[in-house]
C-alpha positions in Angstrom: 94.8 127.9 113.6 94.6 127.3 117.4 94.6 123.8 118.8 90.9 123.8 119.7 89.9 124.8 116.2 92.3 122.2 114.8 90.8 119.5 117.0 87.3 120.5 116.0 88.3 120.3 112.3 89.8 116.9 112.8 86.7 115.7 114.5 84.6 117.0 111.7 86.7 115.2 109.1 86.4 111.9 111.1 82.7 112.2 111.4 82.2 113.1 107.7 84.2 110.0 106.6 82.3 107.9 109.1 78.8 109.1 107.9 79.7 109.3 104.2 82.5 106.8 103.6 84.4 107.0 100.3 84.9 103.8 98.3 82.5 101.7 100.4 81.3 98.5 98.9 83.1 95.4 97.7 83.6 94.6 94.0 83.4 91.2 92.2 86.6 89.7 91.0 89.0 91.1 93.7 90.5 89.2 96.7 89.1 90.2 100.1 91.0 90.7 103.3 88.8 90.3 106.4 89.9 92.0 109.6 88.2 92.0 113.1 88.8 93.9 116.3 86.8 92.0 119.0 87.5 94.6 121.6 85.5 97.3 119.8 83.5 95.1 117.5 85.1 96.4 114.3 84.6 93.9 111.4 85.9 95.1 108.0 86.8 93.8 104.6 89.3 95.4 102.3 90.0 95.0 98.6 92.7 96.6 96.5 92.7 97.1 92.8 96.3 97.4 91.5 97.5 98.0 87.9 101.2 98.1 87.1 102.2 98.6 90.7 99.8 101.5 91.1 96.9 101.3 93.5 93.9 102.2 91.3 91.4 101.9 94.1 90.7 100.5 97.6 87.3 99.2 98.5 86.0 98.5 101.9 82.9 97.3 103.7 81.9 96.3 107.2 80.9 97.7 110.5 82.5 99.2 113.6 83.0 102.4 115.5 83.2 105.8 114.0 87.0 105.8 114.1 87.4 102.5 112.3 84.7 103.3 109.7 86.3 106.7 109.0 89.8 105.3 108.9 88.7 102.9 106.2 87.4 105.7 104.1 90.4 108.0 104.7 92.9 105.1 104.0 91.1 104.3 100.7 91.5 107.9 99.6 95.0 108.4 100.9 96.6 105.6 99.0 94.7 105.8 95.7 97.2 106.6 92.9 100.2 105.6 95.0 102.7 102.9 94.2 102.7 99.9 96.4 106.0 101.1 97.9 104.6 104.5 98.6 101.4 103.0 100.2 103.5 100.8 102.5 105.6 103.8 103.5 102.4 105.8 104.3 101.0 102.9 106.4 104.3 102.6 108.4 104.3 106.3 109.0 100.6 106.4 109.9 101.1 103.6 112.5 104.0 105.5 114.0 101.9 108.6 114.2 98.9 106.9 115.9 101.3 105.3 118.4 102.7 108.7 119.3 106.1 107.9 117.9 108.2 110.3 115.8 106.9 110.1 112.2 107.9 111.7 108.9 105.8 114.9 108.4 107.2 115.2 104.9 105.2 112.1 103.7 101.9 113.2 102.3 99.2 111.5 104.4 96.3 113.6 103.3 93.4 113.5 105.8 95.1 110.6 107.7 96.9 113.3 109.7 93.6 113.7 111.6 94.3 110.5 113.5 97.4 111.9 115.2 95.4 112.4 118.4 94.7 108.6 118.6 98.1 108.5 120.4 96.4 110.0 123.4 93.8 107.2 123.5 95.7 103.9 123.3 92.5 101.9 123.5 91.5 103.4 120.1 94.8 102.4 118.4 93.4 99.2 116.9 90.3 101.0 115.7 92.4 103.6 113.9 94.8 101.1 112.3 92.7 98.0 111.4 92.0 99.2 107.9 95.6 100.1 107.4 96.7 96.7 108.6 94.2 95.2 106.2 95.7 97.2 103.3 99.1 95.8 104.1 97.7 92.2 104.1 95.9 92.9 100.8 99.1 94.3 99.2 101.1 91.2 100.5 98.4 88.9 99.1 98.6 90.7 95.7 102.4 90.2 95.7 102.0 86.5 96.5 99.4 86.1 93.7 101.9 87.4 91.2 104.5 84.8 92.2 102.2 81.9 91.4 
């Protein structure tokens, strides 16, 4: 597939997830992590349902630009069924990719690969990573809850 067609496909995936987000809507009984990006106006909340170290589901809600909204949806689909360790590795790899750094192409990132082009637009980095940062916070909060 040539680069123009690949960029078009990536754009379509981002717009599809922005217009029809997966796992949108918060659930009762789960802790909420709230994240904001005042530069772009992104305002999102993330919840993670974990069972025996496996991410059963990630829920999100909020508002923001198409990139942040779609990244919430893609992130929620990408880490579903993964262990906490696998999810953290995916997040680290995703952040490297969106910064334009060398990343591990052997880690299955699903549709998250479509955000590789964000590296060319540094002002959009926070938009593309806010949900992923929220996921890390939610996973850390879950770990702390278990220690109490």
